[in-house]
N, CA, C and O atoms as a GROMACS GRO file, in nm:
protein
  476
    1MET      N    1   7.723 -10.822  -2.266
    1MET     CA    2   7.679 -10.684  -2.248
    1MET      C    3   7.764 -10.594  -2.336
    1MET      O    4   7.887 -10.606  -2.337
    2ALA      N    5   7.701 -10.506  -2.409
    2ALA     CA    6   7.771 -10.415  -2.501
    2ALA      C    7   7.853 -10.312  -2.424
    2ALA      O    8   7.818 -10.273  -2.312
    3GLN      N    9   7.963 -10.270  -2.486
    3GLN     CA   10   8.052 -10.174  -2.422
    3GLN      C   11   7.981 -10.043  -2.388
    3GLN      O   12   8.005  -9.986  -2.282
    4ASP      N   13   7.893  -9.995  -2.478
    4ASP     CA   14   7.823  -9.870  -2.451
    4ASP      C   15   7.727  -9.884  -2.334
    4ASP      O   16   7.704  -9.787  -2.261
    5GLU      N   17   7.670 -10.002  -2.315
    5GLU     CA   18   7.581 -10.024  -2.200
    5GLU      C   19   7.661 -10.024  -2.070
    5GLU      O   20   7.616  -9.971  -1.969
    6ILE      N   21   7.780 -10.084  -2.074
    6ILE     CA   22   7.868 -10.083  -1.957
    6ILE      C   23   7.909  -9.940  -1.926
    6ILE      O   24   7.908  -9.898  -1.810
    7SER      N   25   7.946  -9.864  -2.028
    7SER     CA   26   7.986  -9.724  -2.009
    7SER      C   27   7.874  -9.643  -1.948
    7SER      O   28   7.897  -9.560  -1.860
    8LYS      N   29   7.751  -9.667  -1.994
    8LYS     CA   30   7.637  -9.592  -1.940
    8LYS      C   31   7.614  -9.628  -1.793
    8LYS      O   32   7.585  -9.540  -1.712
    9LYS      N   33   7.628  -9.756  -1.758
    9LYS     CA   34   7.612  -9.796  -1.618
    9LYS      C   35   7.718  -9.731  -1.531
    9LYS      O   36   7.689  -9.684  -1.421
   10VAL      N   37   7.841  -9.729  -1.580
   10VAL     CA   38   7.950  -9.667  -1.504
   10VAL      C   39   7.922  -9.518  -1.485
   10VAL      O   40   7.940  -9.465  -1.375
   11GLU      N   41   7.877  -9.451  -1.592
   11GLU     CA   42   7.847  -9.308  -1.583
   11GLU      C   43   7.731  -9.281  -1.487
   11GLU      O   44   7.736  -9.187  -1.408
   12LEU      N   45   7.627  -9.363  -1.494
   12LEU     CA   46   7.513  -9.347  -1.403
   12LEU      C   47   7.557  -9.369  -1.258
   12LEU      O   48   7.515  -9.295  -1.168
   13ASN      N   49   7.639  -9.469  -1.236
   13ASN     CA   50   7.689  -9.495  -1.102
   13ASN      C   51   7.773  -9.379  -1.051
   13ASN      O   52   7.763  -9.340  -0.935
   14TRP      N   53   7.858  -9.323  -1.139
   14TRP     CA   54   7.941  -9.207  -1.105
   14TRP      C   55   7.853  -9.088  -1.068
   14TRP      O   56   7.876  -9.024  -0.966
   15LEU      N   57   7.753  -9.059  -1.150
   15LEU     CA   58   7.664  -8.946  -1.122
   15LEU      C   59   7.584  -8.968  -0.995
   15LEU      O   60   7.553  -8.872  -0.923
   16SER      N   61   7.549  -9.093  -0.967
   16SER     CA   62   7.470  -9.119  -0.846
   16SER      C   63   7.549  -9.088  -0.720
   16SER      O   64   7.490  -9.059  -0.615
   17ALA      N   65   7.681  -9.093  -0.728
   17ALA     CA   66   7.763  -9.055  -0.612
   17ALA      C   67   7.744  -8.908  -0.577
   17ALA      O   68   7.756  -8.870  -0.461
   18PHE      N   69   7.713  -8.827  -0.676
   18PHE     CA   70   7.695  -8.683  -0.656
   18PHE      C   71   7.548  -8.644  -0.641
   18PHE      O   72   7.515  -8.556  -0.561
   19TYR      N   73   7.462  -8.707  -0.717
   19TYR     CA   74   7.322  -8.665  -0.724
   19TYR      C   75   7.223  -8.770  -0.676
   19TYR      O   76   7.102  -8.747  -0.680
   20GLY      N   77   7.271  -8.884  -0.630
   20GLY     CA   78   7.182  -8.990  -0.585
   20GLY      C   79   7.089  -8.948  -0.474
   20GLY      O   80   6.976  -8.997  -0.464
   21GLY      N   81   7.134  -8.858  -0.390
   21GLY     CA   82   7.052  -8.808  -0.281
   21GLY      C   83   6.932  -8.728  -0.327
   21GLY      O   84   6.839  -8.705  -0.249
   22LEU      N   85   6.932  -8.685  -0.452
   22LEU     CA   86   6.820  -8.608  -0.507
   22LEU      C   87   6.714  -8.697  -0.570
   22LEU      O   88   6.608  -8.650  -0.610
   23LEU      N   89   6.743  -8.826  -0.578
   23LEU     CA   90   6.648  -8.920  -0.637
   23LEU      C   91   6.551  -8.969  -0.530
   23LEU      O   92   6.578  -8.959  -0.410
   24THR      N   93   6.438  -9.022  -0.575
   24THR     CA   94   6.346  -9.084  -0.480
   24THR      C   95   6.409  -9.213  -0.430
   24THR      O   96   6.503  -9.266  -0.490
   25ASP      N   97   6.358  -9.264  -0.318
   25ASP     CA   98   6.410  -9.389  -0.264
   25ASP      C   99   6.398  -9.502  -0.367
   25ASP      O  100   6.490  -9.582  -0.382
   26LYS      N  101   6.285  -9.507  -0.436
   26LYS     CA  102   6.261  -9.613  -0.535
   26LYS      C  103   6.358  -9.599  -0.653
   26LYS      O  104   6.413  -9.699  -0.700
   27GLN      N  105   6.379  -9.476  -0.700
   27GLN     CA  106   6.475  -9.454  -0.810
   27GLN      C  107   6.615  -9.498  -0.768
   27GLN      O  108   6.687  -9.563  -0.844
   28ARG      N  109   6.653  -9.461  -0.647
   28ARG     CA  110   6.785  -9.496  -0.596
   28ARG      C  111   6.800  -9.648  -0.584
   28ARG      O  112   6.904  -9.704  -0.618
   29GLN      N  113   6.695  -9.714  -0.535
   29GLN     CA  114   6.698  -9.859  -0.519
   29GLN      C  115   6.715  -9.928  -0.655
   29GLN      O  116   6.799 -10.016  -0.670
   30VAL      N  117   6.635  -9.887  -0.752
   30VAL     CA  118   6.639  -9.947  -0.885
   30VAL      C  119   6.774  -9.919  -0.952
   30VAL      O  120   6.831 -10.007  -1.016
   31LEU      N  121   6.824  -9.798  -0.936
   31LEU     CA  122   6.953  -9.762  -0.995
   31LEU      C  123   7.066  -9.847  -0.934
   31LEU      O  124   7.155  -9.893  -1.006
   32THR      N  125   7.062  -9.866  -0.805
   32THR     CA  126   7.163  -9.948  -0.738
   32THR      C  127   7.158 -10.092  -0.787
   32THR      O  128   7.262 -10.152  -0.816
   33LEU      N  129   7.038 -10.146  -0.796
   33LEU     CA  130   7.024 -10.284  -0.844
   33LEU      C  131   7.072 -10.298  -0.988
   33LEU      O  132   7.130 -10.400  -1.025
   34HIS      N  133   7.048 -10.196  -1.068
   34HIS     CA  134   7.086 -10.199  -1.209
   34HIS      C  135   7.236 -10.179  -1.228
   34HIS      O  136   7.301 -10.254  -1.301
   35CYS      N  137   7.291 -10.078  -1.164
   35CYS     CA  138   7.432 -10.041  -1.187
   35CYS      C  139   7.530 -10.119  -1.100
   35CYS      O  140   7.633 -10.166  -1.150
   36GLU      N  141   7.499 -10.135  -0.973
   36GLU     CA  142   7.594 -10.198  -0.882
   36GLU      C  143   7.576 -10.349  -0.873
   36GLU      O  144   7.673 -10.424  -0.866
   37GLU      N  145   7.450 -10.394  -0.873
   37GLU     CA  146   7.423 -10.537  -0.863
   37GLU      C  147   7.415 -10.603  -1.000
   37GLU      O  148   7.415 -10.726  -1.011
   38ASP      N  149   7.409 -10.521  -1.105
   38ASP     CA  150   7.406 -10.568  -1.244
   38ASP      C  151   7.288 -10.661  -1.273
   38ASP      O  152   7.300 -10.758  -1.348
   39LEU      N  153   7.174 -10.630  -1.211
   39LEU     CA  154   7.053 -10.708  -1.236
   39LEU      C  155   6.985 -10.659  -1.363
   39LEU      O  156   6.994 -10.542  -1.398
   40SER      N  157   6.918 -10.750  -1.431
   40SER     CA  158   6.841 -10.713  -1.550
   40SER      C  159   6.713 -10.641  -1.506
   40SER      O  160   6.676 -10.644  -1.389
   41LEU      N  161   6.647 -10.578  -1.601
   41LEU     CA  162   6.521 -10.510  -1.570
   41LEU      C  163   6.419 -10.608  -1.514
   41LEU      O  164   6.346 -10.576  -1.421
   42THR      N  165   6.414 -10.727  -1.571
   42THR     CA  166   6.320 -10.830  -1.524
   42THR      C  167   6.353 -10.872  -1.381
   42THR      O  168   6.263 -10.886  -1.298
   43GLU      N  169   6.481 -10.892  -1.352
   43GLU     CA  170   6.521 -10.929  -1.215
   43GLU      C  171   6.490 -10.818  -1.116
   43GLU      O  172   6.446 -10.845  -1.004
   44ILE      N  173   6.512 -10.694  -1.156
   44ILE     CA  174   6.481 -10.580  -1.069
   44ILE      C  175   6.330 -10.574  -1.045
   44ILE      O  176   6.286 -10.551  -0.932
   45ALA      N  177   6.252 -10.594  -1.150
   45ALA     CA  178   6.106 -10.591  -1.138
   45ALA      C  179   6.059 -10.694  -1.036
   45ALA      O  180   5.973 -10.664  -0.952
   46GLN      N  181   6.114 -10.814  -1.041
   46GLN     CA  182   6.078 -10.918  -0.945
   46GLN      C  183   6.120 -10.880  -0.804
   46GLN      O  184   6.046 -10.901  -0.708
   47GLU      N  185   6.239 -10.825  -0.792
   47GLU     CA  186   6.294 -10.786  -0.661
   47GLU      C  187   6.211 -10.675  -0.596
   47GLU      O  188   6.183 -10.679  -0.476
   48VAL      N  189   6.173 -10.576  -0.676
   48VAL     CA  190   6.106 -10.457  -0.624
   48VAL      C  191   5.954 -10.473  -0.621
   48VAL      O  192   5.885 -10.406  -0.545
   49GLY      N  193   5.903 -10.563  -0.704
   49GLY     CA  194   5.759 -10.586  -0.707
   49GLY      C  195   5.684 -10.491  -0.798
   49GLY      O  196   5.569 -10.456  -0.771
   50ILE      N  197   5.748 -10.449  -0.907
   50ILE     CA  198   5.682 -10.365  -1.007
   50ILE      C  199   5.706 -10.427  -1.144
   50ILE      O  200   5.780 -10.525  -1.156
   51SER      N  201   5.643 -10.371  -1.245
   51SER     CA  202   5.659 -10.425  -1.380
   51SER      C  203   5.797 -10.390  -1.437
   51SER      O  204   5.865 -10.300  -1.389
   52ARG      N  205   5.835 -10.464  -1.539
   52ARG     CA  206   5.960 -10.437  -1.610
   52ARG      C  207   5.956 -10.296  -1.668
   52ARG      O  208   6.056 -10.224  -1.665
   53GLN      N  209   5.841 -10.257  -1.723
   53GLN     CA  210   5.823 -10.123  -1.778
   53GLN      C  211   5.838 -10.018  -1.668
   53GLN      O  212   5.896  -9.911  -1.691
   54GLY      N  213   5.787 -10.048  -1.549
   54GLY     CA  214   5.802  -9.956  -1.436
   54GLY      C  215   5.947  -9.935  -1.400
   54GLY      O  216   5.989  -9.824  -1.369
   55VAL      N  217   6.024 -10.043  -1.403
   55VAL     CA  218   6.168 -10.034  -1.376
   55VAL      C  219   6.234  -9.947  -1.481
   55VAL      O  220   6.315  -9.859  -1.448
   56HIS      N  221   6.200  -9.971  -1.607
   56HIS     CA  222   6.258  -9.893  -1.717
   56HIS      C  223   6.227  -9.744  -1.699
   56HIS      O  224   6.315  -9.660  -1.716
   57GLU      N  225   6.103  -9.712  -1.664
   57GLU     CA  226   6.064  -9.572  -1.646
   57GLU      C  227   6.137  -9.508  -1.528
   57GLU      O  228   6.181  -9.394  -1.536
   58LEU      N  229   6.151  -9.583  -1.418
   58LEU     CA  230   6.225  -9.530  -1.302
   58LEU      C  231   6.371  -9.502  -1.337
   58LEU      O  232   6.426  -9.398  -1.300
   59LEU      N  233   6.433  -9.595  -1.409
   59LEU     CA  234   6.573  -9.576  -1.450
   59LEU      C  235   6.587  -9.456  -1.544
   59LEU      O  236   6.680  -9.377  -1.532
   60THR      N  237   6.493  -9.445  -1.637
   60THR     CA  238   6.497  -9.334  -1.733
   60THR      C  239   6.483  -9.201  -1.662
   60THR      O  240   6.557  -9.107  -1.690
   61ARG      N  241   6.387  -9.192  -1.570
   61ARG     CA  242   6.367  -9.066  -1.496
   61ARG      C  243   6.488  -9.033  -1.408
   61ARG      O  244   6.530  -8.918  -1.400
   62ALA      N  245   6.542  -9.135  -1.343
   62ALA     CA  246   6.659  -9.113  -1.257
   62ALA      C  247   6.778  -9.064  -1.339
   62ALA      O  248   6.846  -8.969  -1.300
   63ALA      N  249   6.802  -9.130  -1.452
   63ALA     CA  250   6.914  -9.089  -1.538
   63ALA      C  251   6.894  -8.948  -1.589
   63ALA      O  252   6.986  -8.867  -1.586
   64ARG      N  253   6.774  -8.917  -1.635
   64ARG     CA  254   6.745  -8.783  -1.687
   64ARG      C  255   6.768  -8.678  -1.579
   64ARG      O  256   6.829  -8.574  -1.605
   65LYS      N  257   6.721  -8.705  -1.459
   65LYS     CA  258   6.736  -8.609  -1.350
   65LYS      C  259   6.884  -8.585  -1.318
   65LYS      O  260   6.926  -8.471  -1.299
   66MET      N  261   6.962  -8.692  -1.313
   66MET     CA  262   7.104  -8.676  -1.280
   66MET      C  263   7.180  -8.605  -1.392
   66MET      O  264   7.265  -8.520  -1.365
   67PHE      N  265   7.150  -8.638  -1.517
   67PHE     CA  266   7.216  -8.571  -1.630
   67PHE      C  267   7.178  -8.422  -1.633
   67PHE      O  268   7.263  -8.338  -1.661
   68GLU      N  269   7.052  -8.391  -1.604
   68GLU     CA  270   7.009  -8.250  -1.600
   68GLU      C  271   7.080  -8.175  -1.489
   68GLU      O  272   7.123  -8.061  -1.509
   69MET      N  273   7.093  -8.236  -1.373
   69MET     CA  274   7.162  -8.171  -1.262
   69MET      C  275   7.310  -8.147  -1.296
   69MET      O  276   7.364  -8.041  -1.267
   70GLU      N  277   7.373  -8.246  -1.357
   70GLU     CA  278   7.514  -8.230  -1.394
   70GLU      C  279   7.530  -8.123  -1.500
   70GLU      O  280   7.626  -8.046  -1.498
   71GLU      N  281   7.436  -8.117  -1.593
   71GLU     CA  282   7.441  -8.014  -1.697
   71GLU      C  283   7.432  -7.874  -1.637
   71GLU      O  284   7.494  -7.781  -1.687
   72LYS      N  285   7.355  -7.859  -1.530
   72LYS     CA  286   7.339  -7.729  -1.466
   72LYS      C  287   7.451  -7.698  -1.368
   72LYS      O  288   7.500  -7.585  -1.363
   73LEU      N  289   7.492  -7.797  -1.289
   73LEU     CA  290   7.584  -7.771  -1.178
   73LEU      C  291   7.730  -7.811  -1.204
   73LEU      O  292   7.821  -7.751  -1.147
   74HIS      N  293   7.752  -7.909  -1.289
   74HIS     CA  294   7.888  -7.955  -1.325
   74HIS      C  295   7.969  -8.002  -1.204
   74HIS      O  296   8.091  -7.991  -1.204
   75VAL      N  297   7.902  -8.053  -1.102
   75VAL     CA  298   7.972  -8.097  -0.981
   75VAL      C  299   8.066  -8.213  -1.011
   75VAL      O  300   8.182  -8.212  -0.970
   76ALA      N  301   8.017  -8.313  -1.082
   76ALA     CA  302   8.101  -8.430  -1.113
   76ALA      C  303   8.218  -8.392  -1.203
   76ALA      O  304   8.330  -8.440  -1.183
   77ALA      N  305   8.194  -8.305  -1.300
   77ALA     CA  306   8.302  -8.262  -1.390
   77ALA      C  307   8.408  -8.183  -1.314
   77ALA      O  308   8.528  -8.202  -1.337
   78ARG      N  309   8.365  -8.094  -1.224
   78ARG     CA  310   8.462  -8.017  -1.145
   78ARG      C  311   8.543  -8.110  -1.055
   78ARG      O  312   8.665  -8.096  -1.044
   79PHE      N  313   8.474  -8.204  -0.993
   79PHE     CA  314   8.544  -8.300  -0.908
   79PHE      C  315   8.650  -8.375  -0.988
   79PHE      O  316   8.763  -8.391  -0.942
   80GLN      N  317   8.613  -8.421  -1.107
   80GLN     CA  318   8.706  -8.497  -1.191
   80GLN      C  319   8.825  -8.411  -1.232
   80GLN      O  320   8.939  -8.458  -1.234
   81ARG      N  321   8.799  -8.285  -1.263
   81ARG     CA  322   8.909  -8.196  -1.303
   81ARG      C  323   9.007  -8.176  -1.188
   81ARG      O  324   9.128  -8.180  -1.208
   82VAL      N  325   8.955  -8.154  -1.068
   82VAL     CA  326   9.042  -8.135  -0.952
   82VAL      C  327   9.117  -8.264  -0.920
   82VAL      O  328   9.237  -8.261  -0.892
   83GLU      N  329   9.047  -8.376  -0.926
   83GLU     CA  330   9.112  -8.504  -0.899
   83GLU      C  331   9.226  -8.530  -0.998
   83GLU      O  332   9.333  -8.576  -0.959
   84ASN      N  333   9.203  -8.503  -1.126
   84ASN     CA  334   9.307  -8.520  -1.227
   84ASN      C  335   9.425  -8.428  -1.200
   84ASN      O  336   9.541  -8.469  -1.212
   85GLY      N  337   9.397  -8.303  -1.162
   85GLY     CA  338   9.503  -8.208  -1.131
   85GLY      C  339   9.586  -8.252  -1.012
   85GLY      O  340   9.708  -8.238  -1.012
   86LEU      N  341   9.519  -8.304  -0.911
   86LEU     CA  342   9.591  -8.352  -0.793
   86LEU      C  343   9.678  -8.473  -0.826
   86LEU      O  344   9.788  -8.488  -0.774
   87GLU      N  345   9.628  -8.559  -0.912
   87GLU     CA  346   9.707  -8.675  -0.954
   87GLU      C  347   9.831  -8.630  -1.031
   87GLU      O  348   9.939  -8.686  -1.014
   88LYS      N  349   9.816  -8.527  -1.115
   88LYS     CA  350   9.932  -8.472  -1.186
   88LYS      C  351  10.032  -8.413  -1.088
   88LYS      O  352  10.153  -8.429  -1.104
   89CYS      N  353   9.981  -8.345  -0.986
   89CYS     CA  354  10.069  -8.288  -0.882
   89CYS      C  355  10.147  -8.398  -0.813
   89CYS      O  356  10.268  -8.386  -0.790
   90ARG      N  357  10.080  -8.505  -0.780
   90ARG     CA  358  10.146  -8.617  -0.713
   90ARG      C  359  10.259  -8.671  -0.801
   90ARG      O  360  10.369  -8.698  -0.751
   91THR      N  361  10.233  -8.686  -0.928
   91THR     CA  362  10.335  -8.735  -1.021
   91THR      C  363  10.452  -8.638  -1.027
   91THR      O  364  10.568  -8.680  -1.023
   92MET      N  365  10.422  -8.510  -1.037
   92MET     CA  366  10.528  -8.409  -1.042
   92MET      C  367  10.613  -8.412  -0.915
   92MET      O  368  10.735  -8.400  -0.922
   93MET      N  369  10.548  -8.427  -0.800
   93MET     CA  370  10.621  -8.431  -0.673
   93MET      C  371  10.713  -8.554  -0.669
   93MET      O  372  10.828  -8.544  -0.626
   94ARG      N  373  10.663  -8.667  -0.714
   94ARG     CA  374  10.744  -8.789  -0.714
   94ARG      C  375  10.864  -8.776  -0.807
   94ARG      O  376  10.969  -8.836  -0.784
   95GLU      N  377  10.847  -8.697  -0.914
   95GLU     CA  378  10.955  -8.676  -1.010
   95GLU      C  379  11.047  -8.563  -0.969
   95GLU      O  380  11.143  -8.532  -1.040
   96GLY      N  381  11.019  -8.500  -0.855
   96GLY     CA  382  11.102  -8.390  -0.808
   96GLY      C  383  11.076  -8.258  -0.880
   96GLY      O  384  11.156  -8.166  -0.870
   97ARG      N  385  10.965  -8.248  -0.950
   97ARG     CA  386  10.930  -8.126  -1.025
   97ARG      C  387  10.842  -8.037  -0.935
   97ARG      O  388  10.724  -8.016  -0.962
   98TYR      N  389  10.903  -7.987  -0.829
   98TYR     CA  390  10.829  -7.915  -0.727
   98TYR      C  391  10.772  -7.782  -0.777
   98TYR      O  392  10.662  -7.744  -0.739
   99ASP      N  393  10.846  -7.712  -0.862
   99ASP     CA  394  10.796  -7.586  -0.917
   99ASP      C  395  10.673  -7.610  -1.004
   99ASP      O  396  10.576  -7.534  -0.997
  100ASP      N  397  10.677  -7.715  -1.086
  100ASP     CA  398  10.561  -7.749  -1.169
  100ASP      C  399  10.441  -7.787  -1.082
  100ASP      O  400  10.328  -7.748  -1.110
  101ALA      N  401  10.468  -7.862  -0.976
  101ALA     CA  402  10.360  -7.903  -0.885
  101ALA      C  403  10.299  -7.781  -0.818
  101ALA      O  404  10.177  -7.773  -0.802
  102GLU      N  405  10.383  -7.687  -0.778
  102GLU     CA  406  10.331  -7.565  -0.714
  102GLU      C  407  10.245  -7.485  -0.811
  102GLU      O  408  10.142  -7.431  -0.772
  103ARG      N  409  10.288  -7.476  -0.936
  103ARG     CA  410  10.207  -7.406  -1.037
  103ARG      C  411  10.072  -7.476  -1.058
  103ARG      O  412   9.969  -7.412  -1.074
  104MET      N  413  10.076  -7.608  -1.057
  104MET     CA  414   9.952  -7.684  -1.073
  104MET      C  415   9.859  -7.659  -0.954
  104MET      O  416   9.738  -7.643  -0.972
  105ILE      N  417   9.914  -7.656  -0.835
  105ILE     CA  418   9.833  -7.629  -0.716
  105ILE      C  419   9.773  -7.489  -0.726
  105ILE      O  420   9.655  -7.470  -0.695
  106ASP      N  421   9.853  -7.392  -0.768
  106ASP     CA  422   9.800  -7.256  -0.785
  106ASP      C  423   9.687  -7.253  -0.888
  106ASP      O  424   9.587  -7.185  -0.868
  107ALA      N  425   9.704  -7.328  -0.997
  107ALA     CA  426   9.599  -7.333  -1.100
  107ALA      C  427   9.472  -7.397  -1.045
  107ALA      O  428   9.362  -7.353  -1.076
  108LEU      N  429   9.487  -7.501  -0.964
  108LEU     CA  430   9.370  -7.566  -0.904
  108LEU      C  431   9.300  -7.473  -0.806
  108LEU      O  432   9.177  -7.471  -0.799
  109ILE      N  433   9.377  -7.396  -0.731
  109ILE     CA  434   9.317  -7.300  -0.638
  109ILE      C  435   9.240  -7.193  -0.715
  109ILE      O  436   9.129  -7.157  -0.678
  110ARG      N  437   9.300  -7.142  -0.823
  110ARG     CA  438   9.231  -7.042  -0.906
  110ARG      C  439   9.103  -7.100  -0.965
  110ARG      O  440   8.998  -7.035  -0.964
  111PHE      N  441   9.111  -7.222  -1.015
  111PHE     CA  442   8.994  -7.289  -1.071
  111PHE      C  443   8.884  -7.300  -0.966
  111PHE      O  444   8.768  -7.270  -0.994
  112ASP      N  445   8.921  -7.341  -0.846
  112ASP     CA  446   8.823  -7.354  -0.738
  112ASP      C  447   8.760  -7.219  -0.704
  112ASP      O  448   8.639  -7.210  -0.685
  113GLN      N  449   8.842  -7.116  -0.696
  113GLN     CA  450   8.790  -6.982  -0.664
  113GLN      C  451   8.698  -6.931  -0.773
  113GLN      O  452   8.593  -6.874  -0.744
  114GLU      N  453   8.736  -6.952  -0.899
  114GLU     CA  454   8.652  -6.908  -1.011
  114GLU      C  455   8.519  -6.982  -1.012
  114GLU      O  456   8.413  -6.922  -1.033
  115GLU      N  457   8.524  -7.111  -0.988
  115GLU     CA  458   8.402  -7.192  -0.987
  115GLU      C  459   8.312  -7.152  -0.871
  115GLU      O  460   8.190  -7.142  -0.887
  116ASN      N  461   8.370  -7.129  -0.754
  116ASN     CA  462   8.290  -7.092  -0.638
  116ASN      C  463   8.232  -6.952  -0.652
  116ASN      O  464   8.124  -6.925  -0.599
  117ASN      N  465   8.302  -6.863  -0.721
  117ASN     CA  466   8.247  -6.730  -0.745
  117ASN      C  467   8.129  -6.735  -0.840
  117ASN      O  468   8.041  -6.649  -0.837
  118GLY      N  469   8.128  -6.837  -0.927
  118GLY     CA  470   8.020  -6.853  -1.024
  118GLY      C  471   7.894  -6.912  -0.964
  118GLY      O  472   7.789  -6.909  -1.028
  119LEU      N  473   7.903  -6.967  -0.843
  119LEU     CA  474   7.785  -7.031  -0.782
  119LEU      C  475   7.703  -6.934  -0.703
  119LEU      O  476   7.601  -6.972  -0.646
   0.00000   0.00000   0.00000
């Protein structure tokens, strides 16, 4: 499996954690089989009882919908930014850099407030 295909599966799986609930049951099922179970389109088609082309179309629509939602809402990107900031805070705390950690926490709070005001 090519590295870019693996990266795309990881990204789709990541986005499904945030936007999977907005997909149809069939899209969610096919996406799970593709990303988490690592089944081929042919294997998914046999499992679900639709054509290989049908599986491809469901995956394409699901991916497009999740990418469009992320482009509009940036939920996954915001989550990642906060998670990275918290990890930096943890490192600073372990290193005894409490003032730096406090500044990072203040920056994360400001970021959260700015983002929430924009919604």
